[in-house]
C-alpha positions in Angstrom: 6.2 -5.8 -18.5 4.6 -2.3 -19.6 1.8 -0.5 -17.4 -0.6 -1.4 -20.4 -0.1 -5.2 -19.5 -0.8 -4.6 -15.6 -3.4 -2.5 -16.8 -5.1 -5.4 -18.6 -4.6 -7.8 -16.2 -6.1 -5.7 -13.6 -9.5 -5.3 -15.6 -9.4 -9.0 -16.2 -9.8 -9.8 -12.7 -13.1 -7.9 -12.7 -16.2 -10.4 -12.7 -20.0 -9.5 -13.1 -21.8 -9.6 -10.2 -18.9 -9.5 -7.6 -15.9 -6.9 -6.3 -12.8 -7.9 -7.1 -9.7 -7.0 -4.5 -6.2 -6.2 -5.9 -3.2 -6.2 -3.8 0.0 -4.6 -4.2 2.9 -5.5 -1.9 6.7 -4.7 -1.5 9.2 -3.2 0.9 9.2 0.4 2.1 10.2 2.7 -0.8 9.5 0.1 -3.6 6.7 2.2 -5.3 3.3 0.5 -4.2 1.4 3.8 -4.3 2.6 5.4 -7.2 1.8 2.0 -9.2 -1.4 1.6 -7.5 -2.2 5.3 -8.3 -0.9 5.0 -11.7 -3.3 1.9 -12.2 -6.6 3.6 -10.8 -6.0 6.6 -13.0 -5.7 4.5 -16.2 -8.9 2.3 -15.2 -10.8 5.3 -14.5 -9.9 7.0 -17.4 -11.4 3.8 -19.7 -14.4 4.1 -17.9 -15.3 0.2 -18.1 -16.0 0.2 -14.1 -15.5 2.2 -11.1 -12.3 1.7 -9.3 -11.1 2.7 -5.8 -7.7 2.8 -4.3 -7.7 2.1 -0.7 -4.1 2.2 1.2 -3.1 0.0 3.9 -1.1 2.8 5.7 -4.5 4.5 7.2 -4.2 1.3 9.6 -0.8 2.9 11.2 -1.6 3.0 15.0 -1.4 6.5 16.3 1.6 7.9 17.9 0.0 8.2 21.3 -0.9 4.7 20.8 2.5 3.6 19.8 3.9 5.5 22.8 1.6 3.8 25.4 2.7 0.4 23.9 6.6 1.4 23.6 6.7 0.6 19.8 7.2 4.5 18.8 11.0 3.9 17.6 9.5 0.5 15.5 7.0 2.7 13.6 6.1 1.0 10.5 6.7 -2.7 11.7 4.0 -5.2 11.3 2.6 -4.5 15.2 2.2 -0.9 14.8 -0.8 -1.5 12.6 -3.9 -2.1 13.4 -3.7 -5.4 10.9 -7.3 -6.7 12.2 -9.0 -3.6 11.4 -7.5 -3.8 8.0 -8.7 -7.3 7.4 -12.1 -6.3 8.7 -12.2 -3.2 6.3 -11.5 -5.8 3.5 -14.0 -8.3 4.5 -16.7 -5.6 4.3 -15.7 -4.7 0.9 -15.5 -7.8 -0.4 -18.9 -9.0 1.1 -20.3 -5.9 -1.1 -23.5 -5.0 1.0 -23.1 -1.5 1.7 -23.8 1.6 -0.6 -20.9 3.5 0.8 -17.7 2.6 3.0 -15.5 4.7 4.5 -11.8 3.8 5.0 -9.1 5.7 7.0 -6.1 7.5 5.0 -2.9 8.5 6.1 -1.4 12.2 6.5 2.4 11.9 5.4 3.0 15.4 7.1 1.5 14.9 10.2 2.6 11.1 9.8 -0.9 9.9 11.4 -3.8 8.1 10.1 -7.1 9.8 9.2 -10.7 8.2 10.2 -13.0 8.3 7.2 -10.9 9.6 5.0 -11.7 7.7 1.5 -15.0 7.1 0.4 -15.4 3.8 -1.3 -19.0 3.7 -3.2 -20.8 0.5 -4.4 -20.1 1.2 -7.8 -16.4 0.3 -7.1 -15.8 -2.8 -8.7 -12.3 -3.2 -8.4 -10.4 -2.2 -5.1 -6.9 -1.6 -5.8 -5.1 -1.6 -2.0 -1.3 -1.9 -1.5 0.8 -1.8 1.7 4.0 -3.7 3.0 2.7 -6.9 4.9 -0.1 -8.4 2.4 2.0 -11.5 1.8 2.3 -12.3 5.5 1.4 -15.8 6.8 1.1 -14.3 10.3 -2.4 -13.6 11.7 -4.4 -11.3 11.4 -2.5 -10.5 7.9 -3.1 -13.8 6.7 -6.9 -13.1 7.0 -6.1 -9.8 4.9 -4.5 -12.0 2.4 -7.4 -14.6 1.8 -9.8 -11.7 1.2 -7.5 -10.0 -1.7 -8.2 -11.8 -5.5 -4.6 -11.1 -6.4 -1.3 -9.6 -4.8 1.5 -8.3 -6.7 4.8 -7.8 -5.2 6.9 -4.6 -6.4 10.7 -5.6 -7.0 13.1 -3.1 -6.9 16.8 -2.9 -6.3 17.8 -1.8 -2.8 20.2 1.1 -3.4 17.5 2.9 -5.8 15.0 2.1 -3.0 17.2 2.9 -0.2 17.6 6.3 -2.3 14.0 6.8 -2.3 13.6 6.5 1.0 16.0 8.7 2.6 14.8 11.5 0.1 11.4 11.0 1.4 12.3 11.1 4.9 13.9 14.3 4.2 11.0 16.1 2.2 8.8 15.4 5.1 11.1 17.0 8.2 14.0 14.8 8.9 17.7 15.9 8.7 19.9 13.9 6.6 21.5 11.7 9.2 18.1 11.1 11.3 16.7 10.0 7.5 19.7 7.8 6.8 19.8 6.2 10.3 15.9 5.2 9.8 16.0 4.0 6.7 18.9 1.7 7.4 17.3 0.9 10.8 13.3 0.3 11.2 12.9 0.8 7.8 15.5 -1.8 6.6 14.3 -4.4 9.1 10.9 -3.9 7.9 12.2 -4.3 4.3 14.0 -7.9 5.0 10.9 -9.0 6.4 8.8 -7.9 3.3 11.1 -9.2 0.7 10.9 -12.8 2.3 7.4 -12.9 1.5 8.4 -12.4 -2.2 7.7 -15.7 -3.7 4.0 -15.8 -2.4 2.8 -13.2 -4.9 0.9 -14.1 -8.0 3.0 -11.7 -10.1 6.5 -9.8 -9.3 6.3 -6.7 -11.1 9.5 -5.6 -12.6 10.5 -2.9 -14.9 7.4 -0.9 -15.9 7.5 1.0 -19.0 11.4 1.5 -18.7 11.4 3.7 -15.9 12.2 1.9 -13.0 10.5 -0.8 -10.9 7.1 0.5 -9.4 8.1 4.1 -10.5 8.9 6.7 -7.7 6.2 9.3 -7.4 8.7 12.2 -7.4 8.1 15.0 -4.8 4.4 14.8 -4.5 3.3 15.4 -0.9 1.2 12.3 0.3 -2.3 13.5 1.6 -5.1 11.3 3.2 -6.0 9.2 0.8 -2.5 8.2 -0.9 0.0 8.0 2.1 3.1 6.1 1.5 5.4 4.1 3.3 
């Protein structure tokens, strides 16, 4: 499957008179954000309709709250997100009644959510959102899934996904041993949970343009609107 195929499929979801929400799920390091950014860039360049990218990562709980809850060492697990808040945002976007909706972003260097970092104008007729847990059946994640018109799953061979994750953690400040320990510990437990949701996707995205499944974004720093998990 080529990127052109994916762009065409995303564009075909858009219908007059309603806003469309497309989700991209997958384990940590599978390239969800990069695929979302590539889709959004191509669709914006075509100019047929407005497009916005709203990552799920903005709904990470802040470290102070994770400390209070005793969940800091599991950061990135489903219960370390404000899943109900994410579902509520998707509902606001789906209802399409506001001229402007602000969504939170995620600052990868700080590893913290940033309120009001992503502006979604009413002219955006397709919203592309991505995150690990879009296909979980547990509430409140199931409420989010019900609001998405389609969910795609980024499928990547484990060795490459782990390599990317270790490299990413090193880029953002962890030493090699700490990066490997985190990737093979908390990240891997989350990856196994997400992998079990693969068969619930509307489309499993394989090799894109011969450059690997949901290709890596390279060394680009992840800022407020495009954090990656």
